[in-house]
N, C-alpha and C positions, 0 to 999 in steps of 0.2 A: 313227245305228244302222246297222251293217253286218252282213251275214250274218243268221242266224236270231235273232229276239228271244228272250230268256230270260224265262220266265214262272214265277211262284211262286204256288202255291195256299195261301191262308190259310183254314183251315176247321176245324170241329170233327170229331173222330173219328167221331161218330155219323152224319155226312153223307158218309161214305166212298163209299157206293153211288152217291149222286148225283154226286160228283166223278168217279167212274169213268165214268159215262155222259157227262159233259161231255167227258172226255178222248177218248172215242170220237168225239164230234162235232167235235173239233178235229183229227182225223186228216189231213184234206186240207191244212190249214195246216202240219202237221208234214211231210207228204210233199213239199210245195213248198219245204221248208227255210226257211219264214218264221218258224217257231216251235219252241222247245224248252221242254218243261214240266218242272217239278220239284215234288215234294211230300215231306213228311217220311217217307212210306212208302219212300222210296228210301235212307234212312239205313242204312248197312251195319252188320253186327254188329261190336261193339267200338268204334264211333265215338262220340264225345261229342256227343250229339244236339243240345244247345243251341248249341254252337259251329258245328255244321254248318248248322243252321237259320239262325242269324244270318249266316253267311257267304253263303248263298244269298240271303237277304232283302236284303242290302246290295249284291248284285251284279247282280240281275235288272233287266230293262227294264220288265216289266209285272207287276203284283201283282193277283190276283183275290181279293177278299174274298167268300167264299161264305157269304152271310148267312142265318142261321136263328136260332131261339131258342137253340139249342145254341151257336152261334157267339157270340151276345151274352153267354151265361152263362160262357163260357170265359175265365178270367183270362189265360191265355197268349195266346189269340187277341186279346183286347181290349187288355191292358196292354202286350204286347210286340210282336206282329206288326202289329196295326192301327196302333198309335202310331208305330212306325218306318216303316211304309208311308206314312202320311200326311206324315211329315217328308220323306221322299224325294220324294213327289209335290209338296209345297210348294217344294222346291228344284229341281224339274224334272229330277230324276235318274231318275225312274221314273213310270209311269202307273199309277194305282190305279183299278180298276173294281169297284164292288160288283155282285155277281151274286146276286139275291134267290132263294134256293132255296125257302124255305117262308114262309108268313105269320108275321110277327112285328112287334113295335113297333121301328121303326128310323128313324122320321121326324125324330127329334131327335138322332140319332147324329152323331158328328163327320164321318162320310163321307156324310151325307145330302145335302150340297151337291154331290156328284159325280153325274154322269149314270149311272144304274144300268141293268143289263141283267137279264132280257130287256126288250123294248120296254115303256115305261111303268112299269118297275119291278114288273111283275106277277110274283108268285112262280112259279117253274117248276112247282111241284106244283099250281098253280091253273089251268094251261092244259089245255084239253080234249085237246090233243095235246102231249105232252111233247117229242116230236121237233121240233115247230114252235117250242117254247120254246128248246130247245138250238140250233136253227138261228138264231134271233134273236140268241143269245149269240155264236155263231160268226161271223155276219155283222158284228155290232158290233165284235168283236175284230179282224176283218180290216180294217175301216175305220180302226181305231186304228193298226194296223201300217202300213197304207199312208200314213197321215198322218205318222207318225214317219219313215218312209223318205224322203218328200218334203222334210221339214224338214231332214234331215241330208244330203241329196244335194248334190253340187257345184253351185255357181251355174251358171246357163245363160243364154245370150243368144239371142234370136230376132230376126230382122229381116224386115220386110215387103219387098215388091217396091219398089225405089227409084223415087222421083220425080226425074227428071233435069232440071237447070236449066242452060242453056247461057250462058256468059259468054265471048265471043270463043272462044279455042281451049282454054278450061278448062271441064271438066265437073264440076259439083257434084252430088253425089247426096244426097238427103234420105232417111235411113233412120229408120223408127220402131223404137226399141230398147226391149226389155223386159228388165230385170234382175230375175231371179226372186226373189232374197232380199229385195229392198226394194220390189218392185212399182212401180218407177219406169218410167213410160211417157212418153217425150218425144221430141224431135227431135234428131238428131245429124247434122252435116254433114261429109262427107268429099270429098276430091278425088282423082280417079284420074289426074290429069295429072302430068307429070314435074316435077322440081324447078324447072326454069327457067320453066315456065308458071306454077307456083304463085307464084313471086316477082312476077309481073305482075298479081296480083289482090288487091284489098282484101278480105280475108276477116274483117275485124274484127267485123262484125255476126254472122257465124257463130260466131266464137270467144266472143263475149259471151253468146250463147244457150247454147252448150255449157257454159261456165263457170258460168252461173247455174243450170243444170239438173243437173249432175253433181258429185259430190264427187271429190276427187283419186283416192281408192281406186276409185270406180266407173269413172272415165275410164281408169285403168290397166287395169282388168279388161276393159273393152270393147275397148280397143285390142289387148290381147294375145290376145283370143279371136276376133276377127273374121277375122284372117288375111289373106293375100294374095288378090287383087291390090289390095285397098283400102289406101290409104296415109293415115295421119292427120297433120294439120298439127300444128305446135307450139303450145302454149297459154301459153307463158311470158309473152308480151306482155300478156295479159289477166289471168292469175292469177299473181301474183308467187310465185316459188319452185316453180312447177309446170312440168315439162318432160317431155312425154309423146311417145313415138315408137312407131312400129310395131315 
């Protein structure tokens, strides 16, 4: 997910006042360009409302189900919006978050398996301070947005301070390497010596360790992203078909 996440409100018309209060409490996320919101109240004159709703429902990143007895009783909310929202959630195309507005029976609803907001699934109208209830919703939504950003961010590599091992005139450096997308933490060996010095060292044990720890894709990513002056040896002798260079 890049740029602001797009959010769709699924709710019953009778809950419009509560939706507007939630919109106010999401203002900071909108000012930080983390979030853009949409509701059916934004449909313009002359637009075909069902087509517009469907288009937004199928394009957004986050779908809030504003749950109340009126929501549960609405055929359109239940049969169209909730059903499509859960399909997109199952396909990991969007995140669906139930927001419990008012006390109602929802424990056996199809969305009951999802973590609800505010905290504990306590209805907003049951909180002594509704501002605290809306704060809980806003903070929960922020956590979801941060999680989705980290999941879609480019892979990154971090290295610890190297442990240096001397072998004649060749310096081998042992780096702890973390590949973010796979959570691989292992050892990788590099040499900063020139080509002629590398030719005079038996690096097979190092290559065997590397080949056993990394896939070809991971090796290529590590080598491309660490950059100069570290130079990576060739691995073709240990892993047939694999030829990795800086």
